[in-house]
C-alpha positions in Angstrom: -37.2 117.4 -113.9 -34.9 115.7 -111.8 -34.4 116.4 -108.0 -31.0 115.8 -106.2 -31.3 115.6 -102.4 -28.1 113.5 -101.9 -26.6 114.2 -98.7 -29.0 117.1 -97.8 -30.4 117.9 -94.4 -33.5 119.3 -93.2 -35.7 119.5 -90.4 -39.3 119.1 -91.9 -40.2 117.6 -95.4 -43.4 118.5 -96.7 -44.3 117.3 -100.1 -47.1 116.0 -102.3 -47.5 113.1 -104.6 -48.2 115.1 -107.4 -45.1 117.2 -106.8 -42.9 114.2 -107.4 -40.5 113.5 -110.5 -41.1 110.4 -113.0 -39.2 107.3 -112.2 -35.4 107.5 -112.2 -35.3 111.3 -111.5 -35.0 111.6 -107.6 -32.0 111.0 -105.6 -32.6 110.3 -102.0 -29.0 108.8 -101.2 -28.0 110.6 -97.7 -31.0 112.7 -97.1 -32.0 113.5 -93.5 -35.1 115.1 -92.2 -36.8 115.0 -88.9 -40.6 115.2 -89.7 -42.8 114.8 -92.4 -45.6 117.0 -93.3 -46.6 120.0 -90.7 -47.9 120.1 -87.6 -51.8 121.8 -88.6 -54.3 119.9 -90.3 -53.0 119.7 -93.8 -53.0 116.0 -94.9 -49.8 114.9 -95.5 -48.3 111.4 -97.0 -47.1 109.3 -94.2 -48.6 105.6 -94.8 -46.1 102.9 -95.7 -47.6 102.0 -99.3 -47.3 105.4 -100.4 -44.0 106.3 -99.3 -42.8 103.0 -100.4 -43.7 104.5 -103.9 -41.8 107.4 -103.5 -38.5 105.7 -102.4 -38.8 103.6 -105.3 -38.5 106.6 -107.9 -34.6 106.3 -107.2 -32.8 104.7 -109.9 -30.7 102.5 -107.5 -31.6 100.7 -104.1 -30.1 102.8 -101.3 -30.7 101.1 -97.5 -30.4 104.1 -96.2 -33.6 105.8 -97.4 -35.3 103.2 -96.2 -33.8 103.2 -92.5 -34.4 106.9 -92.6 -38.0 106.9 -93.4 -38.8 104.2 -90.9 -36.9 106.3 -88.0 -39.2 109.1 -88.8 -42.3 107.3 -89.2 -41.3 105.4 -85.5 -40.7 108.6 -83.8 -44.2 109.9 -85.2 -46.3 107.3 -83.5 -46.5 104.8 -86.2 -44.2 101.8 -85.2 -46.0 99.7 -87.7 -45.8 101.6 -90.8 -41.8 101.7 -89.8 -41.8 98.1 -89.6 -43.3 97.6 -93.1 -40.7 100.0 -94.7 -38.1 98.0 -93.1 -39.9 94.8 -94.5 -39.7 96.1 -97.8 -35.9 97.2 -97.5 -35.2 93.7 -97.3 -37.7 92.6 -100.1 -36.2 95.5 -102.3 -32.8 94.3 -102.0 -33.5 90.6 -103.1 -33.1 91.1 -107.2 -29.4 92.2 -106.2 -28.8 89.0 -104.6 -27.3 85.5 -105.9 -29.3 82.5 -105.8 -28.4 81.1 -102.5 -29.1 84.6 -101.1 -32.4 84.9 -102.8 -33.7 81.5 -101.4 -32.6 82.7 -97.8 -34.3 86.0 -98.4 -37.5 84.5 -99.4 -37.1 81.8 -96.4 -36.6 84.7 -94.2 -39.8 86.6 -95.5 -41.8 83.8 -95.4 -41.1 82.7 -91.6 -40.2 85.7 -89.4 -40.5 88.6 -91.9 -36.7 89.4 -91.5 -37.1 89.0 -87.6 -39.4 91.7 -87.7 -42.7 89.4 -87.1 -41.2 86.7 -85.3 -44.7 85.5 -84.7 -44.9 84.0 -87.9 -42.7 81.3 -87.1 -45.4 80.2 -84.7 -47.6 80.0 -87.4 -45.6 77.8 -89.1 -44.8 75.7 -86.6 -48.6 75.2 -85.5 -48.9 74.2 -89.0 -46.5 71.3 -89.0 -47.6 70.3 -85.4 -51.2 69.8 -86.7 -50.2 68.1 -90.0 -47.7 65.6 -87.9 -50.6 65.0 -85.1 -52.9 63.8 -87.8 -50.1 61.7 -89.6 -48.8 59.8 -86.6 -52.5 59.1 -85.3 -53.0 57.7 -88.5 -49.6 55.7 -88.1 -50.6 54.4 -84.9 -54.5 53.8 -85.6 -53.8 50.2 -85.9 -51.6 49.6 -82.9 -54.1 49.5 -79.9 -54.8 45.9 -79.9 -51.7 44.5 -81.4 -48.3 45.9 -82.0 -47.5 43.4 -84.0 -50.1 44.0 -86.7 -48.7 44.8 -89.9 -50.6 47.9 -90.3 -49.4 49.5 -87.3 -46.5 51.6 -88.4 -44.8 52.3 -85.1 -42.9 50.1 -82.9 -41.8 50.4 -79.1 -38.0 52.2 -79.1 -36.8 51.8 -75.7 -34.8 49.1 -74.3 -37.3 48.5 -71.7 -39.2 45.5 -72.3 -42.8 46.7 -74.0 -44.5 43.3 -74.1 -46.6 41.7 -71.7 -46.0 37.7 -71.3 -49.7 36.6 -70.9 -50.4 35.7 -74.3 -48.4 34.4 -77.2 -49.3 37.5 -79.4 -47.4 40.7 -78.7 -49.3 43.2 -76.9 -48.0 46.6 -75.0 -47.5 45.9 -71.6 -50.1 48.3 -69.2 -46.8 49.7 -67.6 -45.2 50.9 -70.9 -45.6 54.8 -71.7 -48.4 55.1 -74.0 -48.4 56.6 -77.1 -50.2 60.3 -77.8 -50.0 61.3 -81.0 -50.4 64.8 -79.8 -47.7 65.0 -77.5 -45.2 62.9 -79.8 -45.9 65.7 -82.8 -44.7 68.4 -79.8 -41.8 66.6 -78.8 -40.5 65.3 -82.2 -40.5 68.9 -83.2 -39.8 71.0 -80.5 -35.9 70.5 -79.4 -35.7 72.3 -76.2 -38.4 69.9 -74.5 -38.6 66.0 -73.7 -42.4 65.2 -73.6 -40.8 61.5 -73.2 -42.5 60.6 -76.5 -39.8 59.7 -79.0 -37.6 58.0 -76.6 -40.0 55.2 -76.4 -41.6 54.9 -80.1 -40.4 55.5 -83.8 -41.9 54.7 -87.2 -40.9 51.2 -88.3 -39.9 51.3 -91.9 -40.5 47.6 -92.4 -43.9 47.8 -91.7 -47.3 49.2 -93.6 -48.2 48.5 -97.3 -46.3 49.1 -100.4 -46.7 52.3 -102.1 -45.1 52.6 -105.9 -43.2 55.9 -106.5 -41.7 56.5 -109.6 -38.6 54.0 -109.6 -39.5 51.6 -106.7 -42.0 50.6 -104.1 -41.9 52.1 -100.4 -43.7 51.1 -97.4 -45.9 53.5 -95.6 -43.7 53.0 -92.5 -40.8 54.2 -94.4 -42.8 57.3 -95.6 -43.7 58.0 -92.1 -40.2 57.7 -91.0 -39.0 60.1 -93.8 -41.4 62.6 -92.5 -40.4 62.3 -89.1 -37.0 63.6 -90.1 -38.4 66.3 -92.1 -40.6 67.1 -89.0 -37.5 67.0 -86.7 -35.8 69.3 -89.2 -38.0 72.1 -89.7 -38.7 72.2 -85.9 -35.1 72.7 -85.4 -35.0 75.8 -87.9 -38.4 77.1 -87.0 -37.7 77.3 -83.7 -34.1 78.9 -84.0 -35.8 81.4 -86.3 -38.2 82.2 -83.7 -36.0 82.6 -81.0 -33.4 84.7 -83.4 -36.4 86.7 -84.6 -37.6 87.9 -81.0 -33.8 88.6 -80.0 -33.3 90.8 -83.2 -30.2 88.8 -84.3 -31.3 88.5 -88.0 -32.7 92.0 -88.5 -30.7 93.9 -91.1 
């Protein structure tokens, strides 16, 4: 049995999963309906998981069928189910995309769920900030006594003289801004704030022990510097996506 409801319009759709045809035997493109089920106590299929099975019986992907279902579910007081339908609409279009578009589709799905769950970006941001916090703490671990120690992976970055002249050994003056690994991670990750940490401290690529990579050796200070660049880039990306998600700019 095949069911063709293309461009049909009805007031209420009442169906049962047992009545659905086999895959590729239903066409819902342009199908408009106002409600699902009845007003009495008869159980109807309104959950997102089941309704997705219904939409995926179609031989082709039609965005309108997802949007129509989400609109009805939202009107019937289930915005969470409506959101899930819209998220799966973006996922189900993925096979039709080229490689670059697929990558971007995956990325938006993992970070902000295509703008429908922008708080996911905050979770990723928290992971980056926490990881950076621990990494920067390790890099500064041997700097407290002497900044000239080769194991200290940070160096002062300000033009203000950071050193005390009381001894021959390089020590940070008491008036120089103190390094705080927690604030440093925040300052370098969030582009819209200035916590006055990155201005005064930067990883030194010439310090640390050498670690052999595949074709060459690199110092741990350089590795920390490379991670800082990654930290900053992802800070810009995730912060921008978080703002775009809340503003609705990336929703399909």
